[in-house]
C-alpha positions as CSV (number, residue, x, y, z in Angstrom):
1,M,58.6,-34.1,28.9
2,P,56.0,-34.0,25.7
3,A,57.1,-30.9,22.7
4,L,54.3,-28.8,22.9
5,A,53.8,-25.4,21.3
6,T,55.2,-22.6,22.8
7,Y,55.4,-18.6,23.6
8,I,57.6,-16.4,25.1
9,V,56.1,-13.7,27.1
10,V,57.0,-10.2,25.9
11,N,55.4,-6.8,26.4
12,S,54.0,-5.5,23.4
13,D,50.9,-3.3,22.7
14,F,47.4,-4.4,22.6
15,D,45.2,-4.2,20.0
16,N,41.1,-5.1,20.1
17,I,40.3,-4.7,16.5
18,I,36.6,-5.8,15.0
19,S,36.8,-7.1,11.4
20,V,34.1,-5.9,9.3
21,D,33.0,-5.8,5.5
22,G,32.1,-2.1,3.8
23,Y,31.9,-0.4,0.6
24,I,33.7,2.2,-0.7
25,E,31.5,5.4,-1.5
26,P,31.9,8.8,-2.9
27,L,31.2,11.1,-0.1
28,N,29.3,13.6,-2.4
29,S,27.7,12.3,-5.1
30,V,24.4,12.3,-7.4
31,T,21.8,9.4,-6.4
32,V,19.5,8.5,-9.0
33,S,15.9,7.3,-7.9
34,C,13.1,5.6,-8.4
35,P,10.2,8.1,-9.3
36,R,7.8,8.8,-6.8
37,Y,4.6,6.8,-7.2
38,V,6.4,4.1,-8.8
39,D,5.9,0.5,-7.9
40,G,7.5,-1.6,-10.3
41,T,10.7,-3.7,-11.8
42,I,13.8,-2.9,-13.6
43,L,13.8,-3.8,-17.1
44,S,17.8,-2.7,-18.0
45,I,20.1,-0.9,-16.1
46,V,23.8,0.5,-17.4
47,E,26.5,-1.8,-16.5
48,D,28.5,-0.6,-13.3
49,G,31.4,1.2,-13.1
50,A,30.5,2.6,-16.5
51,F,31.4,5.8,-17.9
52,V,27.8,8.2,-19.3
53,E,27.1,11.5,-20.5
54,A,24.6,13.8,-19.0
55,G,21.1,13.3,-21.3
56,D,22.3,9.0,-21.4
57,T,19.9,6.6,-20.3
58,L,20.9,4.9,-17.2
59,C,18.0,2.9,-16.1
60,V,14.8,1.1,-17.9
61,L,11.6,0.8,-15.3
62,E,8.4,-0.9,-15.4
63,D,4.9,-0.7,-13.5
64,K,2.0,-2.7,-14.2
65,S,0.0,-0.8,-12.4
66,L,0.5,2.6,-14.0
67,L,0.5,1.0,-17.7
68,E,-3.1,-0.2,-16.7
69,E,-3.9,2.7,-15.3
70,Y,-3.1,4.6,-18.9
71,Q,-4.7,2.2,-20.9
72,W,-8.2,2.5,-18.8
73,V,-7.6,6.2,-18.9
74,E,-7.0,6.2,-22.4
75,T,-10.2,3.7,-23.0
76,E,-12.4,6.5,-20.7
77,L,-11.5,9.4,-22.8
78,K,-12.3,7.6,-26.2
79,N,-16.2,6.5,-24.6
80,A,-16.2,10.3,-22.9
81,E,-15.1,12.1,-26.7
82,M,-17.9,9.7,-28.2
83,D,-20.3,10.9,-25.6
84,L,-20.0,14.3,-26.3
85,E,-20.3,13.7,-30.3
86,K,-24.2,11.8,-29.1
87,I,-24.7,14.1,-27.0
88,K,-24.3,16.8,-29.8
89,A,-26.7,14.4,-32.5
90,D,-29.2,14.6,-29.5
91,Q,-29.3,18.1,-29.3
92,A,-29.4,18.9,-32.5
93,L,-32.6,16.8,-32.9
94,Q,-33.9,18.5,-29.3
95,Y,-33.5,21.8,-31.8
96,A,-34.8,20.4,-34.8
97,L,-38.2,18.8,-33.6
98,L,-38.4,22.6,-31.6
99,E,-37.7,24.4,-33.9
100,A,-39.9,22.5,-36.5
101,E,-42.8,23.1,-33.3
102,V,-42.3,26.6,-32.9
103,K,-42.5,27.2,-37.6
104,N,-45.9,25.1,-36.6
105,N,-46.8,27.5,-33.8
106,E,-46.5,30.2,-36.4
107,A,-48.1,29.0,-39.4
108,E,-51.2,28.6,-36.8
109,T,-50.7,31.8,-35.6
110,Q,-51.2,33.0,-39.1
111,I,-54.4,31.2,-40.1
112,A,-55.5,32.2,-36.8
113,N,-55.1,35.7,-37.4
114,L,-56.6,35.5,-40.8
115,D,-60.0,34.1,-39.4
116,S,-60.1,36.8,-36.7
117,L,-60.7,39.0,-40.0
118,Q,-63.9,36.8,-40.7
119,L,-65.4,37.5,-37.0
120,K,-68.0,40.3,-37.7
121,F,-69.7,38.1,-40.5
122,N,-70.1,34.8,-38.0
123,S,-72.3,34.1,-34.3
124,S,-71.3,35.5,-31.1
125,N,-70.6,32.2,-29.7
126,Q,-68.9,31.1,-32.8
127,R,-66.7,34.5,-32.4
128,R,-66.0,33.4,-28.5
129,I,-64.8,30.4,-29.7
130,K,-62.4,32.2,-32.5
131,E,-61.4,34.5,-30.3
132,L,-60.4,31.3,-27.5
133,E,-58.4,29.4,-29.7
134,L,-56.6,32.3,-31.0
135,Q,-55.4,33.2,-27.3
136,I,-54.6,29.1,-27.2
137,T,-52.1,29.4,-30.2
138,L,-50.4,33.0,-28.6
139,I,-50.2,30.5,-25.6
140,Q,-48.4,27.8,-27.1
141,K,-46.3,30.3,-28.8
142,N,-45.3,32.0,-25.3
143,K,-44.6,28.4,-24.2
144,L,-42.4,27.2,-27.3
145,Q,-40.2,30.4,-27.5
146,K,-39.8,29.7,-23.6
147,R,-38.5,26.1,-24.2
148,F,-36.0,27.2,-27.1
149,K,-34.6,29.6,-24.6
150,S,-34.5,26.6,-21.5
151,L,-33.0,24.1,-24.5
152,A,-30.7,26.3,-25.4
153,I,-29.0,26.7,-21.9
154,I,-29.7,22.8,-20.7
155,Q,-27.9,21.9,-24.1
156,Q,-24.6,24.2,-23.6
157,S,-24.6,22.9,-20.0
158,E,-25.2,19.1,-20.9
159,I,-22.2,19.9,-23.3
160,R,-19.9,21.9,-21.1
161,G,-19.8,19.1,-18.4
162,Q,-19.0,16.5,-21.2
163,E,-15.9,18.4,-21.8
164,L,-14.9,19.0,-18.7
165,Q,-15.2,15.3,-17.8
166,I,-12.9,15.0,-21.2
167,Q,-10.5,17.6,-19.9
168,R,-10.0,15.5,-16.7
169,L,-9.8,12.8,-18.6
170,K,-7.1,14.4,-20.2
171,N,-5.5,15.8,-17.4
172,R,-5.2,12.4,-16.0
173,L,-4.1,11.0,-19.3
174,E,-1.3,13.8,-19.5
175,T,0.1,13.0,-16.1
176,A,0.0,9.3,-16.2
177,Q,1.7,9.6,-20.0
178,G,4.6,11.9,-18.1
179,R,4.7,9.1,-15.0
180,I,5.5,6.7,-17.8
181,N,8.1,8.8,-19.5
182,E,9.7,9.1,-15.7
183,M,10.6,5.1,-16.3
184,T,13.5,6.0,-18.5
185,I,15.4,7.4,-16.4
186,K,18.1,9.7,-18.1
187,S,21.5,10.9,-16.6
188,P,21.4,14.4,-15.0
189,V,25.3,14.5,-14.6
190,S,28.5,13.0,-16.4
191,G,30.3,10.8,-14.4
192,M,30.9,6.8,-13.6
193,I,28.1,4.7,-12.4
194,I,27.6,3.4,-9.1
195,I,24.6,0.3,-9.0
196,A,22.9,0.9,-5.8
197,K,22.8,-2.1,-3.3
198,H,19.2,-2.7,-2.7
199,F,17.3,-3.1,0.7
200,I,16.4,-6.4,0.2
201,T,18.9,-8.6,-0.8
202,Q,21.7,-6.3,-0.2
203,K,22.9,-6.9,-3.4
204,K,23.8,-4.6,-6.4
205,M,20.3,-3.5,-8.3
206,T,19.9,-5.6,-11.8
207,V,17.3,-6.1,-14.1
208,G,14.3,-8.2,-12.5
209,D,14.8,-6.6,-9.3
210,P,11.7,-4.7,-7.8
211,V,11.9,-0.9,-6.9
212,W,9.4,1.6,-5.5
213,N,8.9,5.1,-4.1
214,N,12.2,7.5,-4.1
215,M,14.3,3.8,-3.3
216,P,18.2,4.7,-4.5
217,I,19.3,3.2,-8.3
218,I,22.4,4.7,-9.2
219,I,24.9,6.7,-7.9
220,I,27.4,9.2,-9.6
221,P,30.1,10.6,-7.5
222,A,30.2,14.3,-7.8
223,N,34.3,14.1,-6.9
224,K,36.6,12.0,-5.6
225,D,36.1,12.5,-2.1
226,L,35.2,9.0,-0.5
227,K,34.0,7.3,2.6
228,V,33.3,4.2,3.6
229,K,29.8,2.5,4.3
230,I,29.8,-0.8,6.9
231,D,26.8,-2.8,7.3
232,A,27.6,-4.5,11.4
233,S,26.0,-7.1,13.2
234,E,24.0,-5.5,16.3
235,E,27.4,-7.1,18.7
236,S,29.7,-5.7,16.8
237,F,27.7,-2.4,16.6
238,K,27.4,-1.9,20.2
239,R,31.3,-2.2,20.8
240,I,32.0,0.7,17.8
241,S,32.0,3.8,18.9
242,E,32.6,7.4,16.3
243,T,36.2,8.4,16.6
244,N,37.3,5.0,16.2
245,N,40.6,4.4,14.0
246,V,40.0,2.0,10.9
247,E,42.7,0.5,8.4
248,Y,40.9,-0.6,5.4
249,T,42.3,-3.3,2.8
250,F,40.9,-4.3,-0.9
251,D,40.3,-7.6,-2.6
252,A,40.5,-5.7,-5.9
253,M,43.5,-4.1,-4.7
254,P,45.7,-6.2,-2.6
255,D,48.9,-4.3,-2.1
256,N,46.5,-1.0,-1.1
257,K,45.7,0.3,1.8
258,A,43.9,3.3,3.5
259,W,43.3,4.6,6.6
260,G,40.6,7.0,8.5
261,K,37.9,7.1,11.1
262,I,34.0,6.2,12.4
263,V,32.2,9.1,11.6
264,K,28.5,8.4,11.8
265,K,26.4,5.0,13.8
266,S,22.8,4.9,12.1
267,P,20.6,4.8,15.9
268,V,18.0,2.2,13.5
269,G,18.9,-0.9,12.1
270,R,17.1,-2.9,9.1
271,P,16.6,-5.9,9.2
272,V,19.0,-8.7,7.4
273,K,15.8,-10.2,5.1
274,E,12.4,-9.3,5.0
275,N,10.4,-10.7,8.8
276,S,14.1,-11.3,10.0
277,K,14.3,-10.2,13.8
278,V,17.8,-10.3,12.6
279,K,19.5,-6.5,12.0
280,I,22.2,-5.1,10.9
281,F,23.6,-1.0,11.7
282,E,24.7,1.0,9.0
283,I,28.4,2.9,9.8
284,E,30.0,5.2,7.9
285,A,33.8,5.7,8.5
286,S,35.8,8.5,6.3
287,V,38.7,7.5,4.4
288,D,41.7,9.8,5.3
289,S,44.4,8.5,3.8
290,F,45.7,5.9,0.8
291,S,48.5,4.3,-0.5
292,T,46.5,4.6,-3.8
293,L,43.1,5.9,-4.3
294,P,40.3,2.9,-4.4
295,E,37.2,3.3,-6.8
296,P,33.8,4.2,-5.2
297,G,32.1,0.7,-5.5
298,F,34.8,-1.1,-4.2
299,T,34.5,-3.6,-1.5
300,C,36.8,-3.4,1.4
301,N,38.0,-5.1,4.8
302,C,37.5,-3.1,7.4
303,E,39.9,-3.7,11.1
304,I,38.3,-1.1,13.3
305,L,40.8,-0.4,16.2
306,L,38.7,-0.7,19.4
307,K,41.3,-0.1,22.6
308,R,45.0,0.2,22.7
309,V,47.0,-0.4,25.4
310,K,50.5,0.2,25.0
311,D,53.4,-1.5,26.4
312,T,51.7,-4.8,28.0
313,I,52.1,-8.5,28.5
314,V,50.1,-9.8,26.0
315,I,50.0,-13.5,25.0
316,P,47.6,-15.6,22.5
317,Q,44.1,-16.3,23.9
318,V,44.9,-20.0,23.3
319,A,48.0,-19.8,25.8
320,V,44.6,-19.3,28.7
321,F,42.6,-22.2,30.6
322,E,40.2,-22.4,33.1
323,Q,40.7,-24.5,35.7
324,D,38.7,-24.2,38.7
325,S,36.8,-21.2,38.3
326,M,40.4,-19.6,37.7
327,K,42.6,-18.2,34.7
328,V,45.8,-20.4,34.9
329,V,48.5,-20.9,32.1
330,Y,51.4,-23.3,32.1
331,V,54.6,-22.5,32.5
332,I,57.7,-24.3,31.5
333,K,59.7,-25.3,33.9
334,P,63.1,-27.4,33.1
335,N,61.9,-30.6,34.2
336,G,58.1,-29.8,33.8
337,F,55.5,-27.5,33.8
338,E,54.0,-25.1,36.5
339,L,50.2,-24.5,36.4
340,R,49.8,-21.0,37.2
341,Q,46.7,-18.6,38.0
342,V,46.7,-15.3,36.3
343,Q,45.1,-11.8,36.3
344,T,43.7,-10.9,32.7
345,G,42.6,-7.5,31.5
346,L,41.7,-6.8,28.1
347,S,41.1,-9.2,25.2
348,S,40.2,-9.6,22.1
349,P,39.4,-12.7,19.9
350,K,43.2,-13.2,19.4
351,E,45.4,-11.8,22.2
352,I,44.4,-11.1,26.5
353,I,46.1,-8.6,28.6
354,I,47.8,-10.5,31.3
355,T,48.0,-7.9,34.5
356,K,49.0,-10.0,36.8
357,G,51.0,-13.5,37.2
358,L,53.7,-13.5,34.5
359,H,56.7,-11.6,33.4
360,R,58.8,-11.1,30.2
361,K,61.0,-14.2,28.9
362,E,59.0,-16.6,30.4
363,K,58.1,-19.2,28.3
364,I,54.5,-20.7,28.2
365,T,52.7,-23.7,26.4
366,L,50.0,-23.3,23.8
367,S,48.2,-25.7,24.6
368,K,47.2,-27.7,28.4
369,P,49.8,-30.5,29.0
370,D,49.3,-33.7,30.4
371,A,48.6,-33.6,34.5
372,E,51.1,-36.3,35.1
373,F,53.9,-33.7,33.7
374,I,52.9,-30.8,35.9
375,I,55.2,-30.4,39.1
376,K,53.9,-27.0,40.5
377,R,50.8,-25.0,41.1
378,T,51.0,-21.3,41.7
379,V,47.8,-19.6,43.1
380,F,46.4,-16.0,44.1
381,K,46.3,-16.1,48.1
382,I,42.8,-15.1,49.7
383,K,43.1,-11.6,50.5
384,K,42.7,-10.8,54.0
385,K,41.8,-7.8,55.7
386,G,45.1,-5.6,56.4
387,T,47.8,-8.1,54.5
388,V,49.5,-7.2,51.3
389,P,48.3,-10.9,49.2
390,S,51.6,-13.1,47.9
391,G,51.7,-16.2,45.6
392,K,51.1,-19.4,47.4
393,T,53.7,-22.2,45.9
394,K,52.7,-26.2,46.5
395,K,54.8,-29.1,45.2
396,K,53.0,-31.6,43.3
């Protein structure tokens, strides 16, 4: 009889566990995000895990479109200010020309008044002509006075309109300057730095990464309370339930362990990368106890306990085989192997529960023996109405 790997059947607890990756985050924290209306890139960023004081520079961003807008508004403002000076110069010239006309009219009026003193020595026709000339001079004087008043109003309105345009441009320039200043991000509090993961790459943000409106860039823990963020595949997400127990181990702390529970499942997944149909779902778990307090930002392996069945027959998955649409195992006998049908229950990637067909202390193989060494076959009888099913034994 060939030597095969074997397993002795015993009663034990069955644990159905999913293993996924996660990372430690502070439960309460201050999130530093990309300013509103910014669509730019990271020029510099503080080191992950560094300790900063309130007011320290955390990150410097660049938004080329914002810089272009600032330069355009600055140029427009200079042009508007130059236009205002030109308008004032043109108005001064108009005022001077009109003032000259007024003075000329005053001189003509005085001359006409002097000529009117001699009217009694002129003929009636000459007197009539002089009187009409005087009337014309007076009419012209009234027109000039009205133009003088109108010019002042028009010039004041034109200057006011240009000044309003300049003020609007100054306001826009001030707003753009404020937004540029916001791209040098300062720390609002003192604490340890945790660089956030980028939405697209799912890696910690670094120089050159694109950022936009309100995207989290840096997290600063407010206290030592922790949680674990887990990114699960859709298949794993469906199997995990809230309140499932979790055990954590850490690459950076091999001897450390922590324990907690699933507390929150995000109902909406996100693509693993741009335009991908494959989605990942975010799960949040608590950290209720630990051997040593892990640091925020540490990655961890999360063993999520989906189901536990106590004191039952559990065997390795590799010991169960398919045979004629049946689940079978190979039980070791003194002079060969017995092919025996079994009934299975809950299973995990490594283990499976046997609900019928095996007993404690029996020895089974972990690989399929050759057909020539199978001396016995045991399968379930087809259940008939009113009868109790029993095993059927057939010797080869």
